[in-house]
LOBAPA-132629 format. One record per residue: residue in three letters; x, y, z of N, C-alpha, C, O, CB in turn. Coordinates in pm, whole numbers, plus 50000, padded with zeros to 5 digits. Glycine has a CB too. Example, Ala and Ser with C-alpha at 12.3 -4.5 7.8 and 13.67 -1.06 7.14 Angstrom:
BEGIN
ala513194943150780512304955050780513204967050780514244966850846511314955350905 ser512854977550708513674989450714512905000350787513415011450804514084994050572 
***
This chain:
BEGIN
met500854988150000500005000050000500885012450000501855013350076499045000150123 gln500545021949915501265034649908500575044650001499385047349987501305040049761 ile501345050150094500805059450194501515072950179502745073450177500975053850338 leu500745083550170501285097150174501105102450315499995102550369500585106450069 leu502205106950375502175112650510502525127350501503545131150443503145105050605 thr501685135650560501905150150561501505155550697501135147950785501115157150446 asn501565168650714501145174850839501065189950821501175194950709502125171250954 asp500865197250932500955211950926502005217251022502195229351032499595218250957 asp502695208251095503725212551189505115212951126506075216951191503745203251308 gly505215208951000506495209250932507125195550919506875186651000507435218451004 val507945194150818508485181050782509375175150891509555162950897509255182150652 phe509955183550977510845178651081510145176551215510805173951316511995188151098 ala508835177751218508085176651343508175162551400508105152851324506615180551322 pro508335161251532508455147951592507195139351578507285127151572508785149251737 gly506035145851572504805138251554504765131051421504285119751412503605147251568 leu505255137551317505315131351185506285119651185505985109051130505725141651079 arg507455121451248508455110751252507895098351323508075087051276509745115651323 ala507225100551436506675089251511505595081951432505545069651432506105094051643 leu504745089551363503675083451286504225076051164503725065451127502665094051241 arg505265081651103505895074850990506395060951029506185051250957507065083250935 lys507055060151144507605047351190506505036851203506695025351163508325049151322 glu505365040651260504285031051280503565027751149503155016351128503285036551380 leu503415037651062502735035250935503515025950843502925019550756502475048350865 gln504805025250861505625016450776505245001850793505604993550709507095018350807 arg504524998550899504004984950914502904982050813502634970450781503484982751055 leu502264992650762501124990950673501504991750525500774986650440500075001350703 gly502624998050495502994999450355504155009050337504845012550433501805004350274 glu504355013150213505445022350180504985036650207503965041050154505895020650032 val505735043850289505345057150333506195067650262507425067150267505465058550486 thr505535077150197506195088650136505815101150213504635103950232505825090049986 val506825108550258506585120850334506685132850241507715134850176507585122150453 ile505635140650234505635153350160504875163250248503655162250262504985151950015 ala505605172650306505025181150410505595195250401506615197350336505285175150550 pro504935204850465505435218650463506835219750524507205212250614504475227750538 ala507595229350472508935231750525508875237850664509745235050747509715240950431 met507865246050690507745253050817506375250450877505465245750808507965268250799 glu506235253351005504945251451071503875259951005504085271650972505045254851221 gln502705253750985501585260350917500295259351000499205258650943501375254250778 ser500415259351129499245257851215498245269051190498615280751179499655257551362 gly496975265351182495905275251169495725281051031494955290551014496155286151262 val496405275650930496285281550796495035276650724494695281650617497515278250713 gly494345266750783493155261650717493475255550582494495248850564492125272650702 his492575258150485492735252050353493345261950253492975262050136491385247050301 ser494255270150300494885279750210495755272550107496315261950134495725289850289 ile495855278449988496745273549884497555285349831497145296849843495935266649769 thr498685282249773499605292449723499355295149576499445286049494501065288249745 leu499025307549542498705311249404499655321549345499865321749224497295316549397 leu500235330049428500965341649377502485340349386503205349049338500545353849451 thr502975329649447504415327549456504735313149419503875304349430504945330849598 pro505975310549374506355296749337506395287749460506625292249572507725296649266 leu506175274949437506285264949542507625257849529507825249649439505095254749536 val508545261249618509865255149616509795241649689509245240749799510935264449682 val510355231449627510345217949684511775212949696512565214149603509505208249596 lys512105207449813513445202049836513355188049895512495185249978514265211249930 gln514245179249850514295165849906514935166350045515875173850068515065156149813 val514415158150135514875157950273515375143950307514725134050274513735162250371 asp516535143250372517085130450415516775127850561516635137150641518605130050392 asp516655115250594516445111150733517775111450807518825114050748515795097050740 asp517725108650937518935109251019519995099250973521195101650991518585106651163 asp519565088150913520525078050869521005080150726521715071750671519915064350881 gly520615091450665521055094450530520135089650421520325093250305522375088850508 thr519145081550454518175077150354517165088350328517035097650407517445064350400 thr516475087350216515515097650179514275097050268513625086650279515105096150032 leu513975108150331512755109250411511575113050323510495107250336512925119450523 gly511775122650235510685127250148510995141150094512145144150061509355127450223 trp509975149450086510135162950032509515173050127508495170450191509495164049892 met510155184650134509535195750205509105206250103509805208950006510505201850311 val507935211850128507305221350037507195234750106506675235550218505905216249991 glu507675245150043507545258650100506155263950067505985273049986508655268250045 gly505185257950131503795261350108502935255550219503445251950325503315256349970 ser501655254650194500685250350295500515235150293501025228450203499325257150271 pro499815229650393499515215350389498735211150265499025200850205498735211350512 ala497755219250225497005215950104497895216349981497755207849892495845225650086 asp498815226049974499795226349865500585213349859500805207749752500755238249881 ser500995208549975501815196549981501095184449924501685176449851502225193650125 val499815183149956499045171749906498815173149755498925163249682497695170649980 lys498495185149709498315187249566499575183449489499515175949391497945201849537 leu500715188649533501965185649465502295170849471502775165049373503105193749526 ala502035164649584502315150449600501585142149495502175133649429501925145749739 ile500295144749481499475136549392499705140249246499735131549159497995138149427 cys499855153049218499945157549078501355156549020501515155048899499465171849067 glu502395157349106503755158449052504775148949114505595143249042504225172349069 leu504755147149244505895141149311505805125949328506835119249331506055147349445 met504605120449338504465106049355504235099349220503535104849134503315102849453 pro504795087449200504645080749071503205076849041502815075948924505505068449067 arg502425074649144500985072049128500265077049252500895078649356500705056749105 pro498965079449244498235084249361498335074249476498345062149454496765086649326 pro498415079249599498515070149714497205062949739496145067049692498925077849840 asp497295051949813496095044649854495505050449982494325048450013496425029749874 leu496345057550056495925063150185496725075950209497915076650179496135052950302 ile496045086150263496725098450305496495100250453495365099550501496215110850224 val497585102550526497505105050670498165118450697499255121250648498185093550752 ser497495126850777498015140050811498185140850962497205139751037497065151350760 gly499425142851009499655143651152501015137851190501855135451103498545136451228 ile501235135451316500365138251430500495153051464501595158151482500735129351553 asn499355159951473499395174051508499635175951657499155168051739498105180851467 ser500385186351691500655189751831499515198151885499545210451877502015197251846 gly498515191751940497305198351986496105192651914496175189351795497385213651964 ser495005191351985493815185251924493235194051814493415206151813492755182552030 asn492535187751723491745194751622490315189551633489835182051548492325192651477 ala489665193951740488295189851767487405202151767487885213351777488195182451903 gly486095199851754485155210951753485375220051635485755215551526485255218851882 ile485155233051656485265242551546486705244451500486945250251395484675255751586 asn487665239551579489055240451535489305232551408490285234951338489975235551644 val488415223251377488515215851251488525225551133489195223051033487335205851237 leu487785236551145487665245951034488915254451014489145259750906486475254951056 tyr489735255651118490965263451109492175254851077493225259951038491195270951238 ser492045242051094493195233051100493835230450965493165226550869492775220051160 gly495155232550957495905228450839496035213350832496095207750723497275234750839 thr496075206750948496145192050953494925186050886495045177250800496255187151098 val493745190550925492515185350866492405189350719491925181550637491275190350945 ala492845201550687492775206150548493565197150455493135194450342493285220550537 ala494715192450500495515183350417494745170650389494775165450277496845180150486 ala494045165550492493225153450471492055156350377491715148150292492715148150606 ile491435167950392490345171650302490845172250158490165167550067489735185350342 glu492025177850139492595178650004492765164649946492495162449827493945185950005 gly493205155250029493305141449982491955135749942491845128749842493915132850089 ala490925138950020489575134149986489085140149856488335133749782488605137450099 phe489495152649826489165158649696489595149449582488905148249481489845172449680 phe490765143049601491325134349498490815120049508491365111049445492835134449507 lys489785117849586489165104649602490095094549667490065082649635488715099349467 val490935099349758491805090549834491315090549980491065101150037493305095149825 thr491185078850038490815078050179491855085450262493055082950249490685063250225 ser491405094650348492315103650418491945104650565490775104950602492295117650352 val492985105150649492795105450794493665116450853494875116750831493125091750858 ala493055125450929493795135451006493945130351149493005125051207493065149351004 val495145131951204495435126851339496025138151423496975144751382496425114751333 ser495455140351541495915150951631495985145551772495225136651811494995163351624 leu496925151351850497145147351989496845159152080497325170352057498605142452010 glu496045156752181495615167152273496815174652332497855168752362494765161152386 leu496635187852348497685196352403498035191852544497155189152626497245211052402 ala499335191152571499805187252703501185193252725501815198152632499845171852717 glu501635192752849502975198052878504055189752809505055195152762503225198353030 his503825176852803504765167852735503985158952638503005152652677505575159152839 phe504435158552514503795150252412504505136752403505735136352389503795157352275 asp503765125952412504325112652391503895107952252502915100752236503855102452504 tyr504655112352151504275109352013504345094551978503445089551911505145117051919 pro505395087252020505415072951987504195065452041503625056951972506685066652040 his503815068552164502635062152223501385065752143500565057052114502465066452370 ala501245078452108500075082852030500075076451892499015072551841500055098052017 ala501245075351831501325069651696500875055051694500215050751600502755070651643 arg501225047651797500795033651802499275032651808498675024451738501425026451924 his498645040951891497185040851898496575045651766495595039951719496705049752014 ala497175055951707496615061351582496605051051471495625049851398497405073651538 val497685043751458497765033951349496805022351373496275016651278499205028751335 arg496585018651498495565008451525494185013151480493405005551424495535004851675 val493895026051507492605031551461492545031651309491525028051250492395045951517 ile493625035651245493665036051098493485021951041492775020150942494995042151048 glu494125012151102493954998351057492494994051064491994987450974494814988851140 arg491824997951172490414994151187489555001151082488614995151028489904997651328 ile489885013751052489155020850946489325013650813488345011250742489645035450936 leu490555010350778490845003950650490214990150641489824985750532492345002950629 ala490114983150754489534969750753488084969850707487584959750657489634963550891 his487414981150723486024982150681485874987550539484764990350494485254991050778 arg486984989050469486994992850327486075004750298485105003250223486594980950241 pro486345016250356485485027950331485565031950184486565029250118485905039950420 pro484515038350132484535042649992485685052049963486155059250051483225049349957 ala486135051949839487225060949799486865075349830485755079749803487545059349649 gly487815082549888487575096349923486965098350060486605109550096486705102449824 ser486855087650138486335088950274487315097250358488525096950336486095074950339 leu486745104550453487535114250530487225112450678486065112250720487225128850484 phe488295111250757488125108850901489035118350980490165121150941488445094150937 asn488505123051092489285131251184489445123651314488455120151379488615145051207 val490705121051354491005113251473491735122151573492715128751539491865100651437 asn491245122251697491915129551805492245119851917491435111351954491015141051857 leu493465121351971493935112652078494105120652207494635131852204495255105852038 pro493665115152321493835122252448495305122552489496075113852450493005115752558 ala495675132552566497045133752615497415121652700496575116052771497215146752695 his498665117652691499145106052766499015108352916498915098752993500595102852730 ser499015120952958498875124053101497525119753157497385118553279499065138953123 arg496545117453071495235112653116495255097553143494265092153192494165116053012 gly496355090953111496395076453121496065070052987495885077052888495435071453229 glu495975056952986495635050052862494225054052817493335055852900495725034652881 pro494025055452685492675058952638491645048852688491905036852694492645059452485 lys490455053952723489395045452773488735037152663488015027552691488355053752843 gly488975041052540488355034252427488255043752310488915054152307486965028752464 val487425040252214487205048452095485735052152089484855043652105487655040951965 arg485465064852064484095069452043483995075751905484815084051867483665079452152 val482975071751832482665077951703481605088551729480465085251763482175067351597 val481985101051714481155112151760481185123551659482135124551580481625117051899 pro480165132351660480195144151573481135154651628481495154451746478785149951558 met481535163951543482345175151589481475184751668480325187351631483025182351470 gly482015190051776481285200151852481295213351777482275216751710481895201751992 val480225220851789480135233651717480035245551813479865256851769478945233551623 gly480125242951943480095253852039481465260252053482485253552036479605248952175 arg481495273052085482755279952108483185277752252482365276852343482625295152077 tyr484505276852270485005274952405486445279752413487205278852316484905260152447 gly486815284852530488205287252563488945297652480490175297452479488915274952553 glu488235306652410488925316352326488835330252387487865333552455488345316252185 gly489845338252362489855351952408491135358752361491945352752291489725352652560 phe491295371252401492495378752364493015386052487492245391252568492205388752249 glu494325386252499494965393952605495525406852545496315406552451496095385652674 arg495085418052602495515431052552496845434952615496985434752738494445441852580 arg497825438452533499145441852582499665454452512499055459452417500125430152561 gln500775459452560501465470452495502915466652471503555460552557501365483452579 asp503425470252354504835467552325505695478652384505155488552435505075466152172 pro507045477452379507915487652441507725501752386508135511452450509345483852424 arg507115503052269506885516252212505485521652241505085531952188507105515852062 gly504765514452325503455519252365502335515452271501195519952290503485533752379 arg502615507552172501565503452077500775491752134501345482552194502185499751941 thr499485492052113498615481352162498625469652066498545471351944497185486552183 tyr498705457852122498555445752040497785435452122497615436852243499955440051995 tyr497315425252054496505414852118497125401252092497595398351982495045415252066 trp497135392852195497655379352183496505369752214495905370252321498865377052280 met496215360852118495105351552138495425341852251496525336452260494815343752008 thr494445339752338494575330252448493725318052419492795318452338494175336752582 tyr494045307252487493265294952467493295286852595494365283952649493825286752348 asn492135283152642492025274452759491265261952717490075262752687491315281752878 pro491935250452713491255238252669490115234652762490225236752883492235226752661 pro489025229352709487875225852793488155213252875488885204352831486615223952706 tyr487565212652992487725200753075486385194953120486255182853133488565204053195 his485405203453143484125198453193483005205353114482405215053162483975201053347 leu482745200452996481695206052913480415197852928480455185552934482125206652765 glu479305204852935478015198052941477345198852805477645207652724477125204153051 gly476425189552783475715189652656475865176352585476355166652644476205200952568 pro475455175752458475525163152383476975158652364477905166752366474845164752246 glu477135145852347478465139952330479045143852195478425141652091478395124652344 thr480235149652197480915153852075482375149752083482805143552180480785169152053 asp483145153351980484575150451985485245157952100486185152852161485235154151852 val484765169852130485365177852239485095171252374486035169352452484805192252238 thr483845167852402483515162052532484145148252550484635145052658481995161052549 ser484145140252445484695126652456486215126952474486765118752548484345118352332 leu486875136352408488325137652425488635141652569489595136652628488895147952325 cys487835150652623488025154852762487785143452860488325143352971487105166552794 asp486965133752819486705122152904487755111352889487675100952954485345116452872 gly488755113652803489845104052790489685093752681490355083452682490015097152915 tyr488795096452584488565087152474489255091852345489385103852321487065085552450 ile489685082352265490065085452127488775088352051487805080952064490885073652061 thr488755099051974487555102451898487795100551749488865103751696487125116951927 val486795095351683486805093751538485565100651484484435097551525486835078551496 thr485765110051393484645117551335484715116651183485645122051123484665132451381 pro483755109851119483705110350973483295124450929482355130150984482695099650917 leu483995129750832483735143350783483365143050636483595133150566484955152350806 his482785154150589482645156450446482805171350422482575179550512481265151250391 phe483215174850300483535188850272482455196050193482635207650155484835189550197 asp481345189450167480215196050099479445203950204478785198150290479295185550028 leu479505217350196478875225950295477435229650261476815237850330479675238350312 thr476905223850156475555227350111474505223750217474535212850272475235220149980 arg473585232950244472425230250329471315224450242470435231750198471945243050404 tyr471365211450218470395205150131468965206550184468015206850107470735190550112 asp468825207250316467485208550373466855221950340465635223250344467545206650523 leu467685232050308467155245250277467005247750126466385257750087468045255750336 leu467545239050043467475241449899466035243249849465785252749775468135230049826 pro465085234549885463705236749835463125250049880462495257049801462805225449882 glu463315253650007462735266050057463355278149988462625287049942462925267250208 val464685278749979465335290249918465015290949768464925301849712466855289749940 ser464845279449704464485279349563463095285149539462825290549432464545265149508 ser462225284149640460845289149625460735304149646459685310049618459945282049723 trp461795310549695461745324949714461615332149580462015326749477462995329849788 asp461075344049583460905352049461462225358649425462695367749495459775362649479 trp462825353949317464105359349273463965368449151464965372849094465065348149241 thr462715371449111462525379848993463065393849018462945399149128461035380548956 gly463655399448918464185412948924465615413848972466245424348961463325421249011 thr466135402949027467505403749081468555404248972469685408448997467765391949173 thr468205399848851469175400348742468905411648644469615412948544469185387148669 asp467885419948672467645431548585468725441948606469245443248716466255437548613 pro469075449448502470055460248520469565470048625468385473448627470315467648388 pro470455474648713470035484348816469535497248752470105502248655471205487448911 ser468455502648808467885514948755468775526848789469385527248896466455517148810 lys468835536548698469615548648723468785558548803467665561748765470085554948590 ser469325563248912468595572748995468865587048949468335596449007468985571149143 
***
């Protein structure tokens, strides 16, 4: 099996290295990832500047893969269209340093890379590890690959997309796996107002991870309870339930030339 491994933390990130080692049990792993950290870039792509690509060697001198001076989505596009001899059978993005649960899915470069893979009809999995003082990437990678193996065993349709979040090792061993929807409530966000040495005001975004959320079970609540979360995603944002109603609205006159006053 041909596996494309990417991320948004950069090609030298320890989470990527740990996941690569475990994924090699499943097949041949090709790493094509951003040269620099791209956290929070979402699904941005590079249009106005060239995409420089360089081959990267591993610590033992063997080829690790390629680093792309662009976004996670750029990396996946280049991988499939130019750098790999054939499209991969599986795309894995991660391990991200910090969870990508709830509305953070919409900001995440990690998830965006997986979405880009799904665009190309390749089964794609985003993997993230809950924020903690110390990250145990090898431990997380072993759990992540077991989850990926279980996903593949059920032969999902081409282009299937999954978001996987792992609890911090400080919580102990995961209690299990929960398949849950993404949470859509806002939590833990704010800004700290500061002044620089020249007296100019600036703002620094703050973040407090949730610990005791009430409400329906989601990826956020289950992760806080110590479970690995698996969320099937899709990138079609259409509100199909509203299409008939909005189609029935009176749209006459909206395409007439504007009257001169």
